[in-house]
C-alpha positions, -999 to 999 in steps of 0.1 A, spaced: -92 -89 202 -60 -81 186 -60 -113 164 -96 -108 154 -89 -69 145 -58 -78 122 -77 -109 107 -105 -86 98 -82 -60 84 -64 -85 64 -96 -99 49 -107 -64 36 -71 -56 24 -68 -85 -2 -103 -80 -19 -91 -44 -27 -63 -59 -51 -83 -90 -64 -93 -89 -102 -129 -92 -112 -124 -124 -132 -100 -152 -131 -94 -186 -147 -88 -219 -134 -51 -230 -131 -40 -265 -132 -27 -274 -97 12 -274 -93 29 -298 -69 46 -281 -38 80 -285 -51 75 -271 -83 59 -241 -67 87 -238 -41 115 -240 -68 99 -213 -92 92 -190 -63 128 -193 -51 140 -185 -85 118 -156 -88 126 -143 -54 164 -143 -63 155 -120 -90 136 -97 -65 166 -98 -43 189 -85 -74 163 -58 -81 164 -47 -46 201 -43 -50 196 -19 -76 171 4 -61 178 2 -22 194 37 -24 161 53 -32 145 52 6 155 34 38 124 11 37 140 -5 4 171 -13 22 155 -45 34 133 -73 20 100 -84 35 82 -117 39 64 -128 9 36 -154 5 29 -170 -29 -7 -177 -33 -16 -209 -51 -36 -243 -44 -57 -228 -17 -24 -224 2 4 -198 10 39 -206 4 58 -183 28 94 -171 22 116 -150 43 150 -137 44 176 -163 56 198 -144 83 228 -163 70 226 -162 33 206 -132 30 185 -148 5 149 -157 5 141 -193 19 111 -212 20 98 -214 54 65 -228 57 32 -239 38 -1 -225 53 -38 -226 45 -51 -194 30 -72 -177 56 -98 -167 29 -99 -173 -9 -73 -157 -28 -76 -152 -65 -49 -149 -92 -36 -113 -94 -36 -106 -58 -10 -79 -48 -14 -71 -12 3 -65 21 -14 -77 55 -8 -93 89 -5 -129 85 -19 -149 116 0 -183 105 32 -158 105 33 -145 138 10 -116 125 39 -103 108 30 -79 77 35 -101 47 35 -94 10 8 -117 -7 12 -124 -44 -1 -149 -69 28 -164 -92 18 -141 -122 34 -113 -101 66 -128 -114 57 -124 -148 73 -92 -158 94 -67 -143 65 -44 -135 50 -72 -112 83 -71 -93 82 -35 -89 45 -34 -76 58 -58 -49 79 -30 -37 47 -9 -33 34 -37 -8 69 -38 9 64 -1 16 32 -13 37 51 -40 55 78 -12 65 50 12 76 35 -15 97 69 -21 113 79 13 120 52 41 126 20 30 113 1 16 145 14 45 169 1 70 143 -34 51 140 -37 53 177 -40 93 174 -70 91 147 -104 97 161 -116 77 132 -97 45 144 -109 53 181 -144 52 169 -142 21 147 -124 2 175 -153 10 199 -176 -4 171 -152 -35 162 -150 -21 129 -117 -34 121 -120 -29 83 -126 10 84 -96 19 63 -111 -1 33 -147 3 41 -153 40 57 -181 53 37 -163 85 24 -183 106 2 -164 101 -30 -193 111 -52 -201 145 -35 -201 173 -60 -180 197 -43 -155 172 -32 -151 158 -69 -147 194 -79 -121 205 -53 -102 174 -51 -98 177 -91 -85 213 -87 -64 202 -59 -46 177 -81 -44 201 -108 -27 226 -84 -1 201 -75 6 192 -110 13 229 -118 31 234 -86 6 261 -77 11 266 -42 -17 290 -34 -39 267 -54 -29 236 -34 -33 255 0 -68 268 -10 -82 235 -22 -68 219 11 -85 246 30 -119 241 13 -116 203 15 -110 205 53 -140 232 58 -164 212 38 -157 178 48 -168 161 78 -138 159 103 -138 120 102 -138 121 65 -110 147 61 -90 124 87 -96 95 66 -86 112 33 -53 121 49 -47 88 64 -50 70 29 -32 97 8 -2 91 34 -4 54 36 -12 46 0 2 77 -16 35 72 -1 36 36 -16 24 48 -50 53 73 -51 79 47 -44 63 25 -69 63 51 -95 99 62 -89 107 27 -93 90 25 -127 106 56 -138 141 41 -130 132 13 -153 114 29 -181 80 16 -172 50 36 -177 39 52 -143 7 42 -124 -17 70 -125 -48 50 -114 -72 70 -94 -68 102 -114 -100 100 -133 -134 105 -120 -158 88 -107 -136 89 -76 -131 60 -54 -104 51 -26 -78 48 -51 -80 85 -58 -63 90 -27 -33 68 -42 -31 93 -70 -36 124 -52 -15 114 -22 14 105 -43 13 138 -60 7 157 -25 37 139 -11 58 147 -41 49 183 -35 58 183 -1 90 164 -1 102 188 -30 104 215 -6 115 195 23 136 163 11 139 151 48 100 143 47 106 117 22 129 98 44 107 102 77 74 87 73 60 97 107 71 134 102 56 132 66 21 120 81 21 148 107 29 175 80 1 163 57 -23 165 88 -11 200 97 -12 212 59 -38 242 55 -43 250 91 
């Protein structure tokens, strides 16, 4: 049952990150893929040394799987050298296209949460920084994500139905006119640091939305918003344009990446400790506006 749940969740997570189009690439030999990935991952390790003080989750590196030739080339940190080392080649569990940036539990790697990318992630600095977004999900999975998930009613109901991809597929009413208006007001109040407006918008959302929809919203704001916030702080450090995807209507799931990042930034400005305690941060987001 556990394997089936993780496999289903992994399938959905990847497709969220896939581009709509792609071009066929000439197949490269294993040795060339391993050599180029090894060089790129050494650069990733050097970047990590420049940013690791931002958050405890950045103080370690996580497994990386490079998707090419219908295979995954899995690298992990060598305990002796501290550098990435090629570990194994495994078949892709489902088709993975060029452009993927994702984190999900990988059956062929003892169900560890792994950052999965195609080689173009190494084309520029921003590609490397987006990998740290995915590392935040690896860190959440290794720390507090699963215990927190067990407290959610939406998760309990989904597990009874064997709906293992509910985080991706929950039918949230994104196009509901009141939700659209109030979530926009919520984002504007956060940007203006308008505490009364933030609290009022949050109360209106909680009153209007079905309890499961509200629970889903908070979960996605926490999980994806935190990763987006870290991503943007890294982009700011290197002078790269920040990622504000999800800001514009019509809303979809990515709205919670944007809104969640802004909400977390707002909450942690008044309590810096929350930024460093992911579980306490989630609990605060749950309780806000009560």
